[in-house]
C-alpha positions in Angstrom: 28.6 11.3 13.2 29.9 10.0 16.6 28.4 13.1 18.4 25.0 12.5 16.9 24.9 8.8 18.1 26.3 10.1 21.6 23.6 12.7 21.8 20.9 10.3 20.8 21.9 7.9 23.5 22.2 10.6 26.1 19.0 12.6 25.3 16.5 10.1 23.6 14.8 7.3 25.2 16.6 4.2 24.2 13.6 2.2 22.8 15.1 1.4 19.2 17.9 -0.7 18.1 19.3 1.9 15.6 21.8 1.1 12.9 24.9 3.0 12.7 23.7 5.6 9.9 22.5 9.2 10.6 20.4 10.0 7.4 20.3 13.6 6.6 18.4 13.7 3.1 17.4 11.9 0.3 15.9 12.0 -3.2 13.5 9.1 -4.7 14.6 5.8 -3.4 18.1 7.0 -2.4 19.0 8.2 1.2 22.2 10.1 2.0 23.9 9.9 5.6 25.8 12.5 7.3 29.1 11.5 5.6 27.3 11.8 2.2 27.2 8.2 1.7 24.2 7.1 -0.5 22.0 4.1 0.2 19.3 2.6 -2.0 16.2 2.4 0.5 14.2 -0.8 0.2 12.6 0.2 3.4 11.2 3.7 2.8 10.8 4.4 6.3 9.1 1.1 7.0 6.7 1.6 4.2 6.0 5.1 4.8 7.8 7.2 2.0 5.4 5.7 -0.6 6.7 8.3 -3.2 10.4 8.1 -1.9 12.5 11.0 -0.3 11.1 14.5 -0.9 9.1 14.0 -4.3 8.9 17.3 -6.0 5.0 17.4 -6.1 4.7 16.3 -2.7 7.1 18.9 -1.5 5.4 21.8 -3.3 2.0 20.8 -2.0 3.2 20.4 1.6 5.2 23.7 1.5 2.2 25.6 0.1 -0.1 24.4 2.6 2.4 25.2 5.4 2.4 28.7 4.0 -1.3 29.0 4.1 -2.6 27.2 7.2 -0.5 25.1 9.4 -3.0 24.0 12.0 -6.5 24.7 13.4 -8.8 22.4 15.7 -11.4 20.0 14.5 -13.9 22.4 15.7 -13.6 23.9 12.2 -13.6 22.7 8.7 -10.5 22.6 6.6 -10.4 22.0 2.8 -7.5 19.3 2.7 -9.3 17.1 5.1 -12.5 17.2 3.3 -10.8 16.6 0.0 -8.9 13.7 1.5 -11.9 12.1 3.1 -14.0 12.6 -0.1 -11.1 11.0 -2.3 -10.7 8.0 -0.1 -14.4 7.3 0.1 -15.0 7.6 -3.6 -11.9 5.4 -4.5 -12.7 2.8 -1.9 -16.4 2.8 -1.8 -16.5 3.4 2.0 -18.9 6.0 3.3 -17.0 7.9 5.9 -13.4 8.6 7.3 -12.0 9.4 10.6 -8.4 10.9 10.6 -5.8 10.3 13.4 -2.0 10.4 13.7 -0.8 6.7 13.3 -1.8 3.2 12.4 -2.1 2.3 16.2 -4.8 5.2 16.7 -6.5 4.1 13.6 -6.9 0.6 15.0 -8.0 2.0 18.3 -10.9 3.9 16.5 -11.9 0.6 14.9 -12.0 -1.2 18.2 -13.8 1.6 19.8 -16.4 1.6 16.9 -17.0 -2.2 16.9 -17.6 -2.1 20.5 -20.1 0.9 20.3 -21.8 -0.8 17.3 -22.5 -3.8 19.4 -23.3 -1.8 22.5 -25.8 0.3 20.4 -27.4 -2.7 19.0 -27.2 -5.5 21.7 -26.4 -3.8 24.8 -23.5 -4.6 27.2 -21.6 -7.8 26.9 -20.9 -8.2 23.4 -17.5 -6.6 23.4 -14.9 -9.4 22.2 -12.5 -8.8 19.5 -10.9 -12.0 17.6 -7.5 -11.3 16.3 -5.0 -13.7 14.8 -2.1 -15.2 16.3 1.2 -13.8 15.0 -0.6 -10.5 14.2 0.5 -6.9 15.1 -1.7 -3.9 15.5 0.1 -1.3 17.4 1.9 -0.3 20.6 -0.8 1.3 22.6 -1.8 -0.6 25.7 -5.0 -1.8 23.7 -3.5 -2.5 20.3 -0.8 -4.3 22.1 -3.6 -6.3 23.7 -5.1 -6.9 20.2 -1.7 -8.0 19.0 -1.5 -11.9 18.9 2.2 -12.4 19.9 3.0 -13.2 23.6 6.2 -11.4 23.3 4.3 -8.1 23.4 2.2 -9.1 26.3 4.6 -8.1 29.1 5.5 -5.5 31.5 2.5 -3.3 31.0 -0.1 -4.9 33.2 -3.1 -4.9 33.1 -3.5 -5.2 29.6 -7.0 -4.2 28.0 -9.6 -7.2 28.4 -11.8 -8.4 25.5 -9.4 -10.0 23.0 -9.2 -13.8 21.8 -6.4 -15.0 19.5 -7.0 -17.8 16.8 -4.3 -19.1 14.4 -4.5 -18.0 10.9 -6.5 -20.4 8.8 -8.4 -21.9 11.8 -12.0 -21.3 10.8 -13.1 -23.9 13.3 -11.2 -22.0 16.1 -13.2 -18.8 15.1 -16.6 -20.4 15.1 -15.7 -21.8 18.5 -14.9 -18.4 20.0 -18.0 -16.9 18.3 -20.4 -19.8 19.5 -19.5 -18.7 23.1 -21.2 -15.3 22.4 -19.9 -11.8 23.1 -17.8 -11.5 19.9 -18.2 -7.9 18.3 -15.4 -8.1 15.7 -12.9 -10.1 13.9 -9.7 -7.9 13.2 -6.9 -9.2 10.9 -4.3 -8.2 8.5 -4.3 -9.5 4.9 -0.4 -9.9 5.0 1.0 -10.2 8.5 4.0 -7.6 8.0 5.7 -7.6 11.3 4.8 -11.2 11.8 7.0 -12.2 8.7 5.2 -11.1 5.7 2.9 -13.9 5.7 -0.2 -13.7 3.3 -3.6 -15.0 4.4 -5.3 -17.6 2.3 -8.0 -16.6 0.2 -10.4 -19.4 1.4 -9.9 -18.4 4.9 -10.5 -14.8 4.5 -13.9 -15.7 2.6 -15.0 -17.8 5.5 -14.1 -15.0 8.0 -16.2 -12.6 6.0 -19.1 -15.2 5.8 -18.9 -15.9 9.7 -19.1 -11.9 10.2 -22.1 -11.5 7.9 -23.9 -14.4 9.3 -23.5 -13.3 13.1 -23.5 -9.3 12.8 -20.0 -9.2 13.5 -17.7 -6.4 12.3 -15.0 -7.3 9.8 -12.0 -5.2 10.5 -9.3 -4.8 8.1 -5.9 -3.7 9.5 -4.3 -2.3 6.2 -1.9 0.1 8.0 1.0 -1.5 6.0 -0.7 -3.2 3.0 -3.2 -0.2 2.1 -2.6 2.7 -0.3 -1.0 0.6 -3.2 1.6 -1.3 -1.3 0.4 -4.7 -2.8 -0.4 -3.6 -6.2 -3.9 -2.7 -5.4 -5.2 0.3 -3.6 -6.4 -2.1 -0.9 -5.1 -5.5 -0.2 -8.7 -6.6 0.2 -9.2 -6.3 -3.5 -6.9 -9.2 -3.8 -9.2 -11.3 -1.5 -12.5 -9.9 -3.1 -14.0 -9.0 0.3 -15.2 -5.6 1.6 -14.6 -5.4 5.5 -16.9 -3.2 7.5 -13.9 -1.1 8.8 -10.4 -0.7 7.1 -7.7 1.0 8.7 -4.9 2.9 6.9 -1.6 4.8 7.8 2.1 4.6 6.9 2.1 5.1 3.1 -0.9 7.4 3.1 1.1 10.7 4.2 4.0 10.1 2.1 6.2 10.9 5.2 3.9 12.9 7.3 2.2 11.1 10.3 -1.5 10.1 9.6 -4.0 7.3 10.3 -7.2 6.8 8.5 -10.3 4.7 9.7 -12.8 4.1 6.8 -16.2 3.2 7.6 -19.0 1.4 5.4 -22.8 1.9 5.5 -23.1 -0.3 8.8 -20.5 1.6 10.6 -20.6 5.1 9.2 -22.8 6.7 11.8 -21.7 4.8 14.9 -19.2 7.5 16.3 -21.1 10.3 17.2 -20.4 13.7 18.8 -17.9 13.4 21.8 -17.4 9.5 21.6 -14.2 10.1 19.7 -11.8 12.8 18.8 -8.1 13.9 18.4 -6.1 17.2 18.4 -3.7 16.7 15.5 -5.8 14.3 13.5 -6.7 15.6 9.9 -4.1 18.3 10.2 -4.2 20.4 6.9 -0.6 20.0 6.1 -0.6 16.2 6.6 -3.9 15.8 4.8 -2.6 17.9 1.9 0.6 15.6 1.5 -1.9 12.6 1.5 -3.8 14.2 -1.2 -0.8 14.4 -3.3 -0.1 10.8 -2.6 -3.5 9.8 -3.8 -2.9 11.7 -6.9 0.1 9.9 -7.8 -1.0 6.4 -7.2 -3.1 5.8 -10.1 -3.7 2.5 -12.1 -0.6 2.8 -14.0 1.6 3.0 -10.8 -0.5 0.1 -9.2 0.4 -2.0 -12.3 3.9 -0.9 -11.9 4.1 -1.9 -8.3 2.9 -5.6 -9.2 5.5 -5.7 -12.2 8.1 -4.6 -9.9 7.3 -7.1 -7.1 7.5 -9.7 -9.6 10.8 -8.3 -11.2 12.5 -8.6 -7.7 11.1 -12.3 -7.2 12.5 -13.2 -10.6 15.8 -11.5 -9.7 16.2 -13.6 -6.5 14.4 -16.9 -7.4 17.6 -18.5 -8.7 19.8 -17.9 -5.5 21.0 -21.0 -4.0 20.8 -19.1 -0.7 17.1 -18.3 -0.6 14.5 -20.6 0.4 11.3 -18.7 -0.3 9.9 -15.5 -1.1 6.5 -14.3 0.3 4.3 -11.3 -0.2 2.4 -9.2 -2.8 3.6 -6.2 -4.9 6.3 -4.3 -3.1 5.6 -5.8 0.3 8.2 -9.0 0.3 9.9 -11.1 2.8 12.9 -13.3 1.9 13.6 -16.4 4.0 17.2 -17.5 3.7 18.5 -21.2 3.7 20.6 -22.8 6.4 22.0 -20.5 9.1 21.9 -17.3 7.1 20.6 -14.6 9.5 18.4 -11.9 8.2 19.8 -9.4 10.6 23.5 -10.0 9.6 22.6 -9.7 6.0 20.7 -6.3 6.6 23.8 -5.1 8.5 26.2 -5.9 5.8 23.9 -4.6 3.2 24.1 -1.1 4.9 27.8 -1.3 4.6 27.6 -1.8 0.9 24.8 0.9 0.3 21.4 -0.7 0.5 18.7 -0.3 3.4 16.5 -3.4 4.1 14.3 -4.5 6.9 13.6 -7.6 8.8 10.4 -9.4 10.0 11.0 -12.2 12.3 13.6 -14.6 10.7 13.0 -13.0 7.2 14.5 -10.0 5.4 11.9 -7.6 4.6 11.4 -5.1 1.6 9.0 -2.1 1.4 10.6 0.1 -1.3 9.0 3.4 -2.5 6.2 2.5 -4.8 7.9 4.6 -7.5 11.3 3.1 -7.1 13.1 2.5 -10.5 14.3 -0.7 -12.0 18.0 0.6 -11.8 17.6 1.4 -8.3 16.2 -2.2 -7.8 19.0 -3.8 -9.6 21.5 -1.8 -7.6 20.0 -3.0 -4.1 19.2 -6.6 -5.2 22.9 -6.6 -6.7 24.2 -5.6 -3.2 21.9 -8.4 -1.6 23.2 -10.9 -3.7 26.9 -9.9 -3.3 26.3 -10.0 0.5 24.7 -13.5 0.4 27.9 -14.8 -1.7 30.4 -13.1 0.9 28.7 -14.8 3.8 28.7 -18.3 1.8 32.4 -17.9 1.0 33.3 -17.3 4.8 31.5 -20.5 6.0 
């Protein structure tokens, strides 16, 4: 264990605040470390392992594809990529998809599409993208620029121009920016994940959609964290009864393999043309085959279970004297503690007792596998409640 940590510090760029656990395997919602200690994982690789660790059907599909075709360039057609695009479009009502390798890349693609849409139709000078304060859209220079948090706007100057930030719920603020001219898109998360698991108000989303439609501004939904069943609907936009012009996906889509997807409606489907965008690894056949398996497993029954399990977790926690509030939808939940209880300390102590959670700002965050069992939930929540009891006794 110590040698792993020492070699990590010696040979890997120190950009992560890692926990003192070296995970070597797992099954379902249970991870196993180098000492064979087991942990109920309520984080699923930050929402990536949508079917948990090494789900059998997913493993078989990925292994079979790896034996058949590991990679070919996007100068050729591949069956897994075409099947994935077709399934996503038929399931969501979008017209076309572009595949990349991450959520940041999917968002970059969306931003490029919005700017080209306006350039093609209106010419130069209409390139501003409105995003929300407290948002998070990625770590490339452009998606950091799109992120509405000052803490990320440092070191890497000059940042990409063309972004304006408005507070969530501030319809008049959005209208004010739009009235100046030059806006090509409004980009937002239906639930601000990294910002603290904060859902948007339905009335606000309805107003955003209306503003976009009336001004021929593209509505971009960043569903990198909320998409692919995480909230109990396949897309979180379904909760808000809107249909953005562009939706981005990543995280849980690949079931553990790196993928991003940008989905286009009728208005945006043909904006990107030959040579205006591309990728070497995006749409890799192994990754796409993993994603195809994820989509097969996320049916309406599983989505109903996601909602039920989210409500079950809330019920288990709502009577705790140490919890102030629980936010989120489905299996994307944020827990705010009362008083001086630190989410970071709670997460650290839970690791020691065998449960893995995340933080998001001042909150504890849960993004467990969508197929986590009730027994696994009970074990993890039991550990969380025992840690809160321990902290309270020490005061």
